[in-house]
PyMOL Python script that loads the backbone (N, CA, C, O; Angstrom):
from pymol import cmd

cmd.read_pdbstr("""\
ATOM      1  N   MET A   1      14.303  12.517   4.586  1.00  0.00           N
ATOM      2  CA  MET A   1      13.544  11.779   3.623  1.00  0.00           C
ATOM      3  C   MET A   1      14.522  11.038   2.720  1.00  0.00           C
ATOM      4  O   MET A   1      15.481  11.611   2.204  1.00  0.00           O
ATOM      5  N   THR A   2      14.254   9.767   2.548  1.00  0.00           N
ATOM      6  CA  THR A   2      15.059   8.947   1.645  1.00  0.00           C
ATOM      7  C   THR A   2      14.156   8.433   0.535  1.00  0.00           C
ATOM      8  O   THR A   2      13.071   7.914   0.799  1.00  0.00           O
ATOM      9  N   THR A   3      14.600   8.576  -0.693  1.00  0.00           N
ATOM     10  CA  THR A   3      13.868   8.002  -1.814  1.00  0.00           C
ATOM     11  C   THR A   3      14.752   6.965  -2.490  1.00  0.00           C
ATOM     12  O   THR A   3      15.957   7.158  -2.646  1.00  0.00           O
ATOM     13  N   ILE A   4      14.136   5.873  -2.884  1.00  0.00           N
ATOM     14  CA  ILE A   4      14.847   4.804  -3.582  1.00  0.00           C
ATOM     15  C   ILE A   4      14.237   4.693  -4.971  1.00  0.00           C
ATOM     16  O   ILE A   4      13.020   4.575  -5.121  1.00  0.00           O
ATOM     17  N   HIS A   5      15.088   4.731  -5.975  1.00  0.00           N
ATOM     18  CA  HIS A   5      14.640   4.715  -7.365  1.00  0.00           C
ATOM     19  C   HIS A   5      15.396   3.652  -8.153  1.00  0.00           C
ATOM     20  O   HIS A   5      16.521   3.281  -7.819  1.00  0.00           O
ATOM     21  N   ASP A   6      14.742   3.174  -9.207  1.00  0.00           N
ATOM     22  CA  ASP A   6      15.416   2.257 -10.122  1.00  0.00           C
ATOM     23  C   ASP A   6      16.433   3.034 -10.963  1.00  0.00           C
ATOM     24  O   ASP A   6      16.511   4.261 -10.892  1.00  0.00           O
ATOM     25  N   ILE A   7      17.190   2.310 -11.740  1.00  0.00           N
ATOM     26  CA  ILE A   7      18.199   2.952 -12.583  1.00  0.00           C
ATOM     27  C   ILE A   7      17.521   3.802 -13.663  1.00  0.00           C
ATOM     28  O   ILE A   7      16.369   3.564 -14.024  1.00  0.00           O
ATOM     29  N   THR A   8      18.251   4.790 -14.166  1.00  0.00           N
ATOM     30  CA  THR A   8      17.706   5.660 -15.211  1.00  0.00           C
ATOM     31  C   THR A   8      18.598   5.596 -16.449  1.00  0.00           C
ATOM     32  O   THR A   8      19.706   5.061 -16.406  1.00  0.00           O
ATOM     33  N   ASN A   9      18.105   6.143 -17.534  1.00  0.00           N
ATOM     34  CA  ASN A   9      18.893   6.115 -18.770  1.00  0.00           C
ATOM     35  C   ASN A   9      20.060   7.098 -18.736  1.00  0.00           C
ATOM     36  O   ASN A   9      20.864   7.119 -19.668  1.00  0.00           O
ATOM     37  N   THR A  10      20.175   7.908 -17.691  1.00  0.00           N
ATOM     38  CA  THR A  10      21.325   8.807 -17.571  1.00  0.00           C
ATOM     39  C   THR A  10      22.501   8.140 -16.872  1.00  0.00           C
ATOM     40  O   THR A  10      23.594   8.704 -16.820  1.00  0.00           O
ATOM     41  N   GLN A  11      22.285   6.942 -16.333  1.00  0.00           N
ATOM     42  CA  GLN A  11      23.360   6.225 -15.655  1.00  0.00           C
ATOM     43  C   GLN A  11      24.099   5.327 -16.640  1.00  0.00           C
ATOM     44  O   GLN A  11      23.540   4.890 -17.646  1.00  0.00           O
ATOM     45  N   THR A  12      25.367   5.061 -16.329  1.00  0.00           N
ATOM     46  CA  THR A  12      26.183   4.247 -17.223  1.00  0.00           C
ATOM     47  C   THR A  12      26.074   2.765 -16.879  1.00  0.00           C
ATOM     48  O   THR A  12      25.907   2.395 -15.716  1.00  0.00           O
ATOM     49  N   ILE A  13      26.171   1.931 -17.897  1.00  0.00           N
ATOM     50  CA  ILE A  13      26.121   0.481 -17.711  1.00  0.00           C
ATOM     51  C   ILE A  13      27.437  -0.026 -17.125  1.00  0.00           C
ATOM     52  O   ILE A  13      27.449  -0.946 -16.307  1.00  0.00           O
ATOM     53  N   LEU A  14      28.539   0.582 -17.548  1.00  0.00           N
ATOM     54  CA  LEU A  14      29.870   0.234 -17.050  1.00  0.00           C
ATOM     55  C   LEU A  14      30.461   1.442 -16.331  1.00  0.00           C
ATOM     56  O   LEU A  14      30.045   2.574 -16.577  1.00  0.00           O
ATOM     57  N   ASP A  15      31.429   1.208 -15.445  1.00  0.00           N
ATOM     58  CA  ASP A  15      32.133   2.322 -14.819  1.00  0.00           C
ATOM     59  C   ASP A  15      32.695   3.218 -15.918  1.00  0.00           C
ATOM     60  O   ASP A  15      33.304   2.731 -16.871  1.00  0.00           O
ATOM     61  N   ALA A  16      32.492   4.518 -15.786  1.00  0.00           N
ATOM     62  CA  ALA A  16      32.931   5.463 -16.817  1.00  0.00           C
ATOM     63  C   ALA A  16      33.214   6.819 -16.181  1.00  0.00           C
ATOM     64  O   ALA A  16      32.731   7.100 -15.084  1.00  0.00           O
ATOM     65  N   PRO A  17      33.988   7.658 -16.853  1.00  0.00           N
ATOM     66  CA  PRO A  17      34.263   8.988 -16.299  1.00  0.00           C
ATOM     67  C   PRO A  17      32.981   9.815 -16.155  1.00  0.00           C
ATOM     68  O   PRO A  17      32.109   9.784 -17.022  1.00  0.00           O
ATOM     69  N   HIS A  18      32.884  10.544 -15.060  1.00  0.00           N
ATOM     70  CA  HIS A  18      31.765  11.453 -14.821  1.00  0.00           C
ATOM     71  C   HIS A  18      32.215  12.470 -13.798  1.00  0.00           C
ATOM     72  O   HIS A  18      33.000  12.138 -12.910  1.00  0.00           O
ATOM     73  N   LYS A  19      31.738  13.706 -13.897  1.00  0.00           N
ATOM     74  CA  LYS A  19      32.161  14.736 -12.945  1.00  0.00           C
ATOM     75  C   LYS A  19      31.722  14.410 -11.521  1.00  0.00           C
ATOM     76  O   LYS A  19      32.398  14.795 -10.567  1.00  0.00           O
ATOM     77  N   ASP A  20      30.600  13.707 -11.361  1.00  0.00           N
ATOM     78  CA  ASP A  20      30.148  13.227 -10.053  1.00  0.00           C
ATOM     79  C   ASP A  20      30.581  11.766  -9.936  1.00  0.00           C
ATOM     80  O   ASP A  20      30.028  10.902 -10.617  1.00  0.00           O
ATOM     81  N   LEU A  21      31.551  11.487  -9.091  1.00  0.00           N
ATOM     82  CA  LEU A  21      32.106  10.130  -9.011  1.00  0.00           C
ATOM     83  C   LEU A  21      31.063   9.080  -8.660  1.00  0.00           C
ATOM     84  O   LEU A  21      31.207   7.919  -9.042  1.00  0.00           O
ATOM     85  N   ARG A  22      30.016   9.466  -7.938  1.00  0.00           N
ATOM     86  CA  ARG A  22      28.961   8.498  -7.623  1.00  0.00           C
ATOM     87  C   ARG A  22      28.244   8.058  -8.889  1.00  0.00           C
ATOM     88  O   ARG A  22      27.841   6.901  -9.010  1.00  0.00           O
ATOM     89  N   ARG A  23      28.085   8.974  -9.827  1.00  0.00           N
ATOM     90  CA  ARG A  23      27.414   8.654 -11.087  1.00  0.00           C
ATOM     91  C   ARG A  23      28.335   7.957 -12.081  1.00  0.00           C
ATOM     92  O   ARG A  23      27.883   7.527 -13.142  1.00  0.00           O
ATOM     93  N   ALA A  24      29.600   7.840 -11.757  1.00  0.00           N
ATOM     94  CA  ALA A  24      30.559   7.172 -12.632  1.00  0.00           C
ATOM     95  C   ALA A  24      30.507   5.652 -12.473  1.00  0.00           C
ATOM     96  O   ALA A  24      31.070   4.924 -13.291  1.00  0.00           O
ATOM     97  N   ARG A  25      29.846   5.180 -11.442  1.00  0.00           N
ATOM     98  CA  ARG A  25      29.802   3.741 -11.172  1.00  0.00           C
ATOM     99  C   ARG A  25      28.789   3.025 -12.054  1.00  0.00           C
ATOM    100  O   ARG A  25      27.794   3.617 -12.473  1.00  0.00           O
ATOM    101  N   ALA A  26      29.042   1.760 -12.334  1.00  0.00           N
ATOM    102  CA  ALA A  26      28.140   0.943 -13.141  1.00  0.00           C
ATOM    103  C   ALA A  26      26.799   0.798 -12.422  1.00  0.00           C
ATOM    104  O   ALA A  26      26.754   0.406 -11.256  1.00  0.00           O
ATOM    105  N   CYS A  27      25.715   1.114 -13.117  1.00  0.00           N
ATOM    106  CA  CYS A  27      24.409   1.132 -12.463  1.00  0.00           C
ATOM    107  C   CYS A  27      23.869  -0.259 -12.141  1.00  0.00           C
ATOM    108  O   CYS A  27      23.067  -0.403 -11.219  1.00  0.00           O
ATOM    109  N   GLY A  28      24.282  -1.266 -12.865  1.00  0.00           N
ATOM    110  CA  GLY A  28      23.748  -2.600 -12.638  1.00  0.00           C
ATOM    111  C   GLY A  28      24.379  -3.349 -11.485  1.00  0.00           C
ATOM    112  O   GLY A  28      23.923  -4.436 -11.129  1.00  0.00           O
ATOM    113  N   MET A  29      25.428  -2.784 -10.893  1.00  0.00           N
ATOM    114  CA  MET A  29      26.149  -3.490  -9.835  1.00  0.00           C
ATOM    115  C   MET A  29      26.301  -2.671  -8.554  1.00  0.00           C
ATOM    116  O   MET A  29      26.982  -3.111  -7.627  1.00  0.00           O
ATOM    117  N   SER A  30      25.685  -1.496  -8.483  1.00  0.00           N
ATOM    118  CA  SER A  30      25.959  -0.601  -7.360  1.00  0.00           C
ATOM    119  C   SER A  30      24.694   0.052  -6.823  1.00  0.00           C
ATOM    120  O   SER A  30      23.755   0.322  -7.573  1.00  0.00           O
ATOM    121  N   LEU A  31      24.678   0.303  -5.524  1.00  0.00           N
ATOM    122  CA  LEU A  31      23.701   1.205  -4.921  1.00  0.00           C
ATOM    123  C   LEU A  31      24.350   2.581  -4.958  1.00  0.00           C
ATOM    124  O   LEU A  31      25.428   2.770  -4.395  1.00  0.00           O
ATOM    125  N   ILE A  32      23.717   3.530  -5.607  1.00  0.00           N
ATOM    126  CA  ILE A  32      24.352   4.814  -5.861  1.00  0.00           C
ATOM    127  C   ILE A  32      23.605   5.926  -5.130  1.00  0.00           C
ATOM    128  O   ILE A  32      22.459   6.222  -5.468  1.00  0.00           O
ATOM    129  N   PRO A  33      24.242   6.548  -4.126  1.00  0.00           N
ATOM    130  CA  PRO A  33      23.600   7.683  -3.450  1.00  0.00           C
ATOM    131  C   PRO A  33      23.628   8.909  -4.357  1.00  0.00           C
ATOM    132  O   PRO A  33      24.616   9.153  -5.050  1.00  0.00           O
ATOM    133  N   THR A  34      22.552   9.671  -4.349  1.00  0.00           N
ATOM    134  CA  THR A  34      22.467  10.860  -5.192  1.00  0.00           C
ATOM    135  C   THR A  34      21.510  11.867  -4.565  1.00  0.00           C
ATOM    136  O   THR A  34      21.063  11.678  -3.434  1.00  0.00           O
ATOM    137  N   THR A  35      21.201  12.911  -5.277  1.00  0.00           N
ATOM    138  CA  THR A  35      20.319  13.954  -4.762  1.00  0.00           C
ATOM    139  C   THR A  35      18.869  13.677  -5.151  1.00  0.00           C
ATOM    140  O   THR A  35      18.597  12.871  -6.041  1.00  0.00           O
ATOM    141  N   THR A  36      17.946  14.353  -4.477  1.00  0.00           N
ATOM    142  CA  THR A  36      16.532  14.243  -4.808  1.00  0.00           C
ATOM    143  C   THR A  36      15.863  15.595  -4.628  1.00  0.00           C
ATOM    144  O   THR A  36      16.281  16.404  -3.800  1.00  0.00           O
ATOM    145  N   GLY A  37      14.841  15.825  -5.397  1.00  0.00           N
ATOM    146  CA  GLY A  37      14.053  17.043  -5.247  1.00  0.00           C
ATOM    147  C   GLY A  37      12.769  16.798  -4.480  1.00  0.00           C
ATOM    148  O   GLY A  37      11.936  17.698  -4.366  1.00  0.00           O
ATOM    149  N   SER A  38      12.596  15.600  -3.954  1.00  0.00           N
ATOM    150  CA  SER A  38      11.358  15.233  -3.272  1.00  0.00           C
ATOM    151  C   SER A  38      11.064  16.093  -2.054  1.00  0.00           C
ATOM    152  O   SER A  38       9.917  16.487  -1.839  1.00  0.00           O
ATOM    153  N   ALA A  39      12.077  16.390  -1.258  1.00  0.00           N
ATOM    154  CA  ALA A  39      11.855  17.196  -0.056  1.00  0.00           C
ATOM    155  C   ALA A  39      11.343  18.584  -0.434  1.00  0.00           C
ATOM    156  O   ALA A  39      10.482  19.138   0.249  1.00  0.00           O
ATOM    157  N   THR A  40      11.865  19.138  -1.507  1.00  0.00           N
ATOM    158  CA  THR A  40      11.398  20.443  -1.980  1.00  0.00           C
ATOM    159  C   THR A  40       9.985  20.339  -2.540  1.00  0.00           C
ATOM    160  O   THR A  40       9.159  21.219  -2.304  1.00  0.00           O
ATOM    161  N   ALA A  41       9.703  19.273  -3.277  1.00  0.00           N
ATOM    162  CA  ALA A  41       8.381  19.090  -3.869  1.00  0.00           C
ATOM    163  C   ALA A  41       7.303  18.944  -2.796  1.00  0.00           C
ATOM    164  O   ALA A  41       6.192  19.447  -2.969  1.00  0.00           O
ATOM    165  N   ILE A  42       7.610  18.273  -1.707  1.00  0.00           N
ATOM    166  CA  ILE A  42       6.650  18.093  -0.612  1.00  0.00           C
ATOM    167  C   ILE A  42       6.222  19.441  -0.039  1.00  0.00           C
ATOM    168  O   ILE A  42       5.071  19.608   0.364  1.00  0.00           O
ATOM    169  N   THR A  43       7.147  20.403  -0.002  1.00  0.00           N
ATOM    170  CA  THR A  43       6.810  21.713   0.568  1.00  0.00           C
ATOM    171  C   THR A  43       5.827  22.495  -0.302  1.00  0.00           C
ATOM    172  O   THR A  43       5.207  23.445   0.178  1.00  0.00           O
ATOM    173  N   HIS A  44       5.674  22.120  -1.556  1.00  0.00           N
ATOM    174  CA  HIS A  44       4.654  22.753  -2.398  1.00  0.00           C
ATOM    175  C   HIS A  44       3.261  22.267  -1.998  1.00  0.00           C
ATOM    176  O   HIS A  44       2.277  22.991  -2.150  1.00  0.00           O
ATOM    177  N   ILE A  45       3.186  21.049  -1.493  1.00  0.00           N
ATOM    178  CA  ILE A  45       1.913  20.479  -1.052  1.00  0.00           C
ATOM    179  C   ILE A  45       1.626  20.865   0.400  1.00  0.00           C
ATOM    180  O   ILE A  45       0.496  21.202   0.754  1.00  0.00           O
ATOM    181  N   PHE A  46       2.671  20.810   1.235  1.00  0.00           N
ATOM    182  CA  PHE A  46       2.560  21.139   2.655  1.00  0.00           C
ATOM    183  C   PHE A  46       3.512  22.293   2.976  1.00  0.00           C
ATOM    184  O   PHE A  46       4.625  22.048   3.444  1.00  0.00           O
ATOM    185  N   PRO A  47       3.107  23.537   2.738  1.00  0.00           N
ATOM    186  CA  PRO A  47       4.004  24.684   2.939  1.00  0.00           C
ATOM    187  C   PRO A  47       4.538  24.811   4.362  1.00  0.00           C
ATOM    188  O   PRO A  47       5.611  25.380   4.567  1.00  0.00           O
ATOM    189  N   GLU A  48       3.817  24.299   5.336  1.00  0.00           N
ATOM    190  CA  GLU A  48       4.274  24.383   6.726  1.00  0.00           C
ATOM    191  C   GLU A  48       5.544  23.571   6.985  1.00  0.00           C
ATOM    192  O   GLU A  48       6.177  23.741   8.027  1.00  0.00           O
ATOM    193  N   LEU A  49       5.922  22.702   6.064  1.00  0.00           N
ATOM    194  CA  LEU A  49       7.139  21.900   6.211  1.00  0.00           C
ATOM    195  C   LEU A  49       8.367  22.557   5.580  1.00  0.00           C
ATOM    196  O   LEU A  49       9.464  22.001   5.635  1.00  0.00           O
ATOM    197  N   LYS A  50       8.192  23.732   4.984  1.00  0.00           N
ATOM    198  CA  LYS A  50       9.309  24.407   4.321  1.00  0.00           C
ATOM    199  C   LYS A  50      10.445  24.657   5.313  1.00  0.00           C
ATOM    200  O   LYS A  50      10.230  25.209   6.392  1.00  0.00           O
ATOM    201  N   GLY A  51      11.643  24.248   4.939  1.00  0.00           N
ATOM    202  CA  GLY A  51      12.820  24.409   5.787  1.00  0.00           C
ATOM    203  C   GLY A  51      12.989  23.325   6.837  1.00  0.00           C
ATOM    204  O   GLY A  51      13.967  23.341   7.584  1.00  0.00           O
ATOM    205  N   LYS A  52      12.056  22.386   6.909  1.00  0.00           N
ATOM    206  CA  LYS A  52      12.121  21.331   7.923  1.00  0.00           C
ATOM    207  C   LYS A  52      12.517  19.972   7.349  1.00  0.00           C
ATOM    208  O   LYS A  52      12.747  19.026   8.102  1.00  0.00           O
ATOM    209  N   LEU A  53      12.597  19.869   6.033  1.00  0.00           N
ATOM    210  CA  LEU A  53      12.912  18.591   5.392  1.00  0.00           C
ATOM    211  C   LEU A  53      14.215  18.677   4.611  1.00  0.00           C
ATOM    212  O   LEU A  53      14.552  19.719   4.048  1.00  0.00           O
ATOM    213  N   ASN A  54      14.926  17.587   4.588  1.00  0.00           N
ATOM    214  CA  ASN A  54      16.029  17.416   3.652  1.00  0.00           C
ATOM    215  C   ASN A  54      15.951  15.984   3.159  1.00  0.00           C
ATOM    216  O   ASN A  54      15.254  15.158   3.748  1.00  0.00           O
ATOM    217  N   GLY A  55      16.648  15.693   2.106  1.00  0.00           N
ATOM    218  CA  GLY A  55      16.515  14.356   1.572  1.00  0.00           C
ATOM    219  C   GLY A  55      17.675  13.936   0.701  1.00  0.00           C
ATOM    220  O   GLY A  55      18.491  14.750   0.268  1.00  0.00           O
ATOM    221  N   HIS A  56      17.723  12.646   0.459  1.00  0.00           N
ATOM    222  CA  HIS A  56      18.688  12.082  -0.469  1.00  0.00           C
ATOM    223  C   HIS A  56      18.041  10.887  -1.154  1.00  0.00           C
ATOM    224  O   HIS A  56      17.037  10.351  -0.685  1.00  0.00           O
ATOM    225  N   ALA A  57      18.625  10.484  -2.259  1.00  0.00           N
ATOM    226  CA  ALA A  57      18.088   9.378  -3.048  1.00  0.00           C
ATOM    227  C   ALA A  57      19.143   8.298  -3.194  1.00  0.00           C
ATOM    228  O   ALA A  57      20.344   8.552  -3.099  1.00  0.00           O
ATOM    229  N   ILE A  58      18.664   7.092  -3.427  1.00  0.00           N
ATOM    230  CA  ILE A  58      19.544   5.963  -3.702  1.00  0.00           C
ATOM    231  C   ILE A  58      19.034   5.296  -4.973  1.00  0.00           C
ATOM    232  O   ILE A  58      17.866   4.920  -5.066  1.00  0.00           O
ATOM    233  N   ARG A  59      19.916   5.156  -5.940  1.00  0.00           N
ATOM    234  CA  ARG A  59      19.587   4.438  -7.173  1.00  0.00           C
ATOM    235  C   ARG A  59      19.961   2.976  -6.974  1.00  0.00           C
ATOM    236  O   ARG A  59      21.079   2.664  -6.563  1.00  0.00           O
ATOM    237  N   VAL A  60      19.023   2.083  -7.267  1.00  0.00           N
ATOM    238  CA  VAL A  60      19.246   0.654  -7.059  1.00  0.00           C
ATOM    239  C   VAL A  60      19.202  -0.083  -8.395  1.00  0.00           C
ATOM    240  O   VAL A  60      18.519   0.356  -9.320  1.00  0.00           O
ATOM    241  N   PRO A  61      19.929  -1.203  -8.506  1.00  0.00           N
ATOM    242  CA  PRO A  61      19.993  -1.932  -9.778  1.00  0.00           C
ATOM    243  C   PRO A  61      18.756  -2.806 -10.031  1.00  0.00           C
ATOM    244  O   PRO A  61      18.848  -4.033 -10.068  1.00  0.00           O
ATOM    245  N   LEU A  62      17.621  -2.163 -10.202  1.00  0.00           N
ATOM    246  CA  LEU A  62      16.377  -2.850 -10.531  1.00  0.00           C
ATOM    247  C   LEU A  62      15.750  -2.173 -11.743  1.00  0.00           C
ATOM    248  O   LEU A  62      16.006  -0.996 -11.996  1.00  0.00           O
ATOM    249  N   ALA A  63      14.941  -2.897 -12.487  1.00  0.00           N
ATOM    250  CA  ALA A  63      14.318  -2.339 -13.681  1.00  0.00           C
ATOM    251  C   ALA A  63      13.155  -1.410 -13.344  1.00  0.00           C
ATOM    252  O   ALA A  63      12.892  -0.458 -14.078  1.00  0.00           O
ATOM    253  N   ASN A  64      12.455  -1.682 -12.236  1.00  0.00           N
ATOM    254  CA  ASN A  64      11.294  -0.875 -11.886  1.00  0.00           C
ATOM    255  C   ASN A  64      11.102  -0.907 -10.380  1.00  0.00           C
ATOM    256  O   ASN A  64      10.713  -1.936  -9.826  1.00  0.00           O
ATOM    257  N   ALA A  65      11.370   0.211  -9.709  1.00  0.00           N
ATOM    258  CA  ALA A  65      11.211   0.269  -8.256  1.00  0.00           C
ATOM    259  C   ALA A  65      11.119   1.714  -7.803  1.00  0.00           C
ATOM    260  O   ALA A  65      11.677   2.610  -8.436  1.00  0.00           O
ATOM    261  N   SER A  66      10.412   1.934  -6.704  1.00  0.00           N
ATOM    262  CA  SER A  66      10.349   3.258  -6.108  1.00  0.00           C
ATOM    263  C   SER A  66       9.872   3.122  -4.671  1.00  0.00           C
ATOM    264  O   SER A  66       8.978   2.329  -4.373  1.00  0.00           O
ATOM    265  N   LEU A  67      10.484   3.911  -3.774  1.00  0.00           N
ATOM    266  CA  LEU A  67      10.114   3.889  -2.363  1.00  0.00           C
ATOM    267  C   LEU A  67      10.492   5.228  -1.759  1.00  0.00           C
ATOM    268  O   LEU A  67      11.559   5.765  -2.056  1.00  0.00           O
ATOM    269  N   THR A  68       9.633   5.768  -0.918  1.00  0.00           N
ATOM    270  CA  THR A  68       9.948   6.989  -0.177  1.00  0.00           C
ATOM    271  C   THR A  68       9.776   6.695   1.298  1.00  0.00           C
ATOM    272  O   THR A  68       8.760   6.140   1.715  1.00  0.00           O
ATOM    273  N   ASP A  69      10.774   7.069   2.086  1.00  0.00           N
ATOM    274  CA  ASP A  69      10.770   6.851   3.531  1.00  0.00           C
ATOM    275  C   ASP A  69      10.866   8.209   4.211  1.00  0.00           C
ATOM    276  O   ASP A  69      11.870   8.908   4.069  1.00  0.00           O
ATOM    277  N   CYS A  70       9.840   8.579   4.939  1.00  0.00           N
ATOM    278  CA  CYS A  70       9.842   9.856   5.672  1.00  0.00           C
ATOM    279  C   CYS A  70       9.906   9.556   7.162  1.00  0.00           C
ATOM    280  O   CYS A  70       9.046   8.862   7.704  1.00  0.00           O
ATOM    281  N   VAL A  71      10.921  10.079   7.812  1.00  0.00           N
ATOM    282  CA  VAL A  71      11.075   9.856   9.256  1.00  0.00           C
ATOM    283  C   VAL A  71      11.154  11.191   9.946  1.00  0.00           C
ATOM    284  O   VAL A  71      11.285  11.247  11.168  1.00  0.00           O
TER     285      VAL A  71
END
""", "prot")
cmd.dss("prot")
cmd.show_as("cartoon", "prot")
cmd.util.cbc("prot")
cmd.orient("prot")
């Protein structure tokens, strides 16, 4: 499962120090791979999928966007 999200207020505007180097990049100029809890949340709705899903997220430089891709 891949989720695509807009930038958040926890991301930096300019490149800056961060313990997670992916989160250290400027949010307005980068596609930033990160973690997501969506795969876990889906298993609360569909318990039969528990242990069968994994996922990642991508933060994109847009003001308002969201997309989930399940394959």
